[in-house]
C-alpha positions, 0 to 999 in steps of 0.5 A: 663499458657495457653497450646500451640495450636495444629490444627488437620484436619480430627479430627471427627473420626479415626486417627484424632480423636485419635490424638486430644485426645492423644495431648489434655493433652499437647495442646489446640486442634483446631479440623477441620472437616466437621461434627459439631456433631462429632466435638462437641462429641470430644470436650465434651470428651476432656473437660471431660478429663480436656482439651480444644478443639475448634470445627472448622467446615470446608471443607479443600478443600475450599481454601477461607474458610481455609484461612479465618478461620485458618490464625489467629490461632497461632498454635505450631502444625499442624497435616495434617490428613484429607484424603480419598481414592477410592480403585478401578481399574483405569478404574472404577475410575471416574473423580470426584473421582480422583479430590476429592481424589487429593483435600482432600489428596494433594491440601488441604495440600497447603491451610491448611499449607499455612494458619498456617505456616507463624506464625510458621516461624515468631515465630521461632518454630512449628511442622507440621506432615503429616499423610501419608501412606506406599502407599507413597513409594509402589504401589498396584492394585487399588491404582492409585490415592490414592497411587499417592497422598501419593507419592506426600505427601512424596515429599511435606513433604521433600521439605518443611522440607528442606525449613523451618528447618532453621527457627526453624520449624519441618516437619515430616511425619508419614506413617502407614500401614493398620489401622482399621478405618471407612476409610476401611470397610473390616475386619481389626481386625489384623491391627493397630488401630487409637491410635497406629498412634496417639502414633506415632504422639505424639512420633514425637512431643516429641523430643527435640528442636534440634532433628527432626524425619522427617519420621516414618513408623508404621506397625502392627506386625500381618499381615493378614494370606494369604488365 
C-alpha cells in the first residue's frame, strides 16, 4: 500500500531537511527547494533509509511555477517551511531585501497552499503545518521585516484553520525559538537543532483525526548566558 505524500518546502537544508527525513518513515516526500544537488543528496539519504523522496526544484516565489508543479500533487501533508531573514536595523534594510523576505516568508504561503489545499478539501482530510517563529508574537531590534512576516504567518494560519477545519483539514503552526542552522551564522551551540523542530512537526501530525494542535511553541531549555 503506498504511503501518503508529504510536501516539504525549503527541504534542502536546515529545518526542512530534518523534517523531510523525520517524516519519510510514514510519508513519501516531495522535497521542494531551489538547489538540485542538495535535494538529490536528501533523496539519496531517504532512499538509503527505505523511504522515497521526489526532488522538486522550484522557487516558491514564482507563482506560475508553483501552480504548474504542485497543483497535481495529491498531498496529505504540507509543511510550509521555506524562509529567509535579514536581521538589521530598518534604516539599513534595502527595498530588495524587504521584498524578498515578504515574498519567501509570506507571499509564497499563498501560492504553495493554494496549489495543495483544494485536493485536501475535496478529499476531506489533510494537514498543513507552517513553520513560524516566536518572532511571530514578539519584537526585537533588527527584526522589522522578519518579525512582521512571522506575525503575518500567525494570522494567516489561524484564519485558514477556522476556514477549513469543517472540511476535515487541519492547519497548525510550529513556532521555534533560536535554532542552530545555516539560517543564522552566529554561534548557536546553545540553541535548538533542526531535529528538535522536526520532532515537533511529527508530534503535531501524529494527533488522532479528531484532535488538532493548532499552535506549538518550542524553545531550548539552555538559553545563552548574558554577557
